[in-house]
N, C-alpha and C positions, 0 to 999 in steps of 0.2 A: 624444929619440925615445920613450923609455919612457913619459915623462909625457904626451906627445902621444897615444899609443895609449890610455892610461888615460882621458883626457878624451873621446876619440871613443867608446870603449866605454860610458862612463857616459851620454853623450848619446843613443846608440842605445837604451839600456835605459830611460831616462826618457821618451823621446819617445812611445812607444806608450801609456804610462800617461797622459800629458798629453792626447793625442788622444782617448782613451776618456772621460776626465773631461769634456773640452770637448763631445764629442758628446752625452753624457748631459744636460749642462746645456742645450744648444740644444734638445734633444728636449722637455724639460719646459716650456721657455719657449714653444715653438710650440703645444704642447698647450693651455696656458692661454689663449693668444691665440685659438685656434680655438674654444674653448668660449665665449669672450666674444662673438665675432662671430656664430656660428651659434645660440647660445642652447641648446645641448644640456644640458638639465638633466633627469636621470632622474626620473620621477614615482613616488612610492611606490605600492604596491598599493592602499592604501585610497582614494587620490584617483581611481584608475581606476574603482573599483567604485561611486563615488557617483552618477554619472548614471543607472546602471541602477536603483538603489534609488529615485531620484526619480520615474522613469517608472512604476514599479510603484505608488507611492502615488497618482499622478494617475489611473490606470486604475480605482481602487477607489472613486472619488467617485460617489455615488448622487444623482440629482436629487430635490428636495423635491416631494412630492405632497400636494395639498390637496383635501379633500372640501367640496362646497358644502352649506350648510344653509339651509333656507327653507320657504316655504309653497307648496303646490300646490293650485290650485282649478280646478274645471271642472263639467261636467254629464254626465248620463247620456243618451246619444243614443238608446238604446232607448226610453225613456219619451217622449222628445220626438217621435220619429217613429212611435210606435205608433198615435197618434191619426189618422194619415193613412190607415191601412187598417183600423182597428178603431173603428167608430162608437160602441161602448159604453165607450170608454176615453178619458180625458184626464188627463195627469199630467206632472209635472216633478220632477227630482231634482238637487240641487246637491251636489257631492262636494268633499272637501278633506282634506289631510293636512299634518302638520308634522313635520319630521325632528327627533327628540329626541337620538338617538345614532347611531353608525355603522350599526346595523341596525334600530333601532326607530323607528316612526312613530306619532304620534297621529293617528287618523283619525275622520272624521265624515261623515254624510250627512243632508241635510235635504230633505224633499219634500212634495208635495201630490198627491192622487189623487182622481179621480171615476170610479167604475167601476160599471157595471150588470152584475149577475151573475144568471144564470138556472139554477135547479136543477130537479130533477124536480117539486117542489111549490111552489117559491118563486121570485119574480122581485123582486130588490131592487136599490137604488142606494145605494152607499156613497160618502160624501164626508168627507174629513178630511186631517189633516197628521200628519207623523211626524218623528222624529229618531232617529239611531243614532250612538252614540259608542263608541269602542274603540281598538284598536291593531293595527298590522301589523308582522310581523317579516320582514325581507328575508333570504332564505336564499341569494341569488345573489351570488357573488363576481365583481365587475366587473373587467374588464381596463382598464388605463390610465385614461383619463378617461370611461369609460362610466358611465351612471347608471341602468341598467335594474333592474327589481325583479321577483323571483319571491317572493311573500309568502304567509304564512298568518296569519290574525288572528282576532280575536274582537270582537263588537259586542253592545252592549245597546241594545234598541230600545223606544221608547214612542210610542204613537199616541193621538190624540184624534179622534173621528169621530162621525158620525150615520148612521143607516140609515133608508131609506124603503122600505116594503113596497108595491111597485107592484101586484102581483097574486099570487094563490095558488090552489092547487088542493087540494080536500079529498080525503083518501085514501079510496078506495072498496074495501072488503074483498070486495064481491060485484059484480064488473064485468059482471054478466049484462046490465044495461041500458046498458052502455057506459061510457065515461069521463065523469066530471063535468067540465064546462068550467071554464076559468080564471075567477076572480072578481076584479074590480078592487078595490083597497083605498085606497092613498094615505096610509096611516097612517105617521107619522114618529116616530122614536125618537132623541133627542139625548143628549148628555152621556156617550157611551160611551168607554171607554178599554181599552187592551190593552198588555201588556208581554211581551217575549220576549228570548231570546239567540240569536245566530247565529254559526256558524263560517264564515269567509270564506277562500277560496283564490283568488289572482288573479295577474295579471302586469301590468306597466306597461313600455312600451318607448318610449325617446326616439326620435322620428322626425325632428325638426327643431328645432335650437336648444333652446328650453325647452319645446317641445310634446311631450306624452306621450299615447299611446293605450293604454287598458287594458281588461281583461276580467276578471270575477270570477264565481265560483259561490258560492252561499250555501245553507246548511242551517239551518233555523230550528226552535226549540223554544218553543212558547207557554207562558209562565209563568202568565198570568192574562188574562182578558178579561171585560168586563161585557156580558152578553147583553141584547138588547132586551126579551125576555120569556121566560117558561118554554117556550113553544112556538115560539120564533123564535131561531135561532142565527145568529151572525155567519158569513155565507158568505165574506166578503172583508174583510180588515183592511188599511188603507193601510200600506204599508211591509212588511207580513208576507206579503201575497198571499193566495191561496186557503187556507182552513183544512181543507176536505174533512172537516168534522165531526170533527176530531181535533186533536192537539197539535203535529203536525209539518208543516212546509212547506218550500218551496224557492224559489229565485229566482236571478237573474243580472242583471248590468248591463254596459254597454259605454260606456266613458267617454273623453272627451277633456279633458285638463287642461293648465294652463299653470303652469310653475314660476317662482316669484319668489324669487331668491336673496337672502339677508339677510347672511350672513357665511360665512367659511371656517375650516376646522380642518386643521392639518397632520397628515398620516397618518404614524404612527410605523412605520419599516421593521421587518418581521418578522425575528427572529433566526434565523440558519441553525441547523438542528438538527444 
């Protein structure tokens, strides 16, 4: 009996330990199987933050911008239409420019004029051609794909022409007997030349596709001119306009031009300050 009680006591003491060990083993096994089925694998912190970093890099991509380079050619509408309302004038002027850099343009004008000018004592007809060559600087910063121009430039002009003295009036210092009437002449003077420089300020606006409309103001300074005779000055010089018996002149034009693109250059993005 004594031995029987000892065995019962030993069995009751070891049974709880055995159950605890078995429960712990079953719990670990179930946990492993659940992870295999569900796929519960914890992500490290670095893997979670990767998608956010990738989105930030995508947002900073800047599209490539390219500027067009080419030749722009056209005509001065003012000179073409002036002959419709001024019977003493006939003329034409062709204009053009070529883009050298982002802001600089090589520019030129070529024209021909036939102008009859009447002064207080002289009536003359001037016929000749001229050429102007220089550059324009575009001071306007365009948005996106705009190609408008607000420019200031410089030209050197040269003209070859002839003068015809139609009639003249002799100056009368004693107008007691009245004014002396005009006297016809018809004398011609050829082989005349003149040179000048002019400052140009103007605008060109893109109105449709490659068509531009422009307007410019010009201030001229006469460098030299060959006069017909000692008593006969040039009242009008083709390309320079009226001289007003001095060295300074002024003019303007109203142009329509067509742009012919030749190639493109990639615009480098400006660095943030």
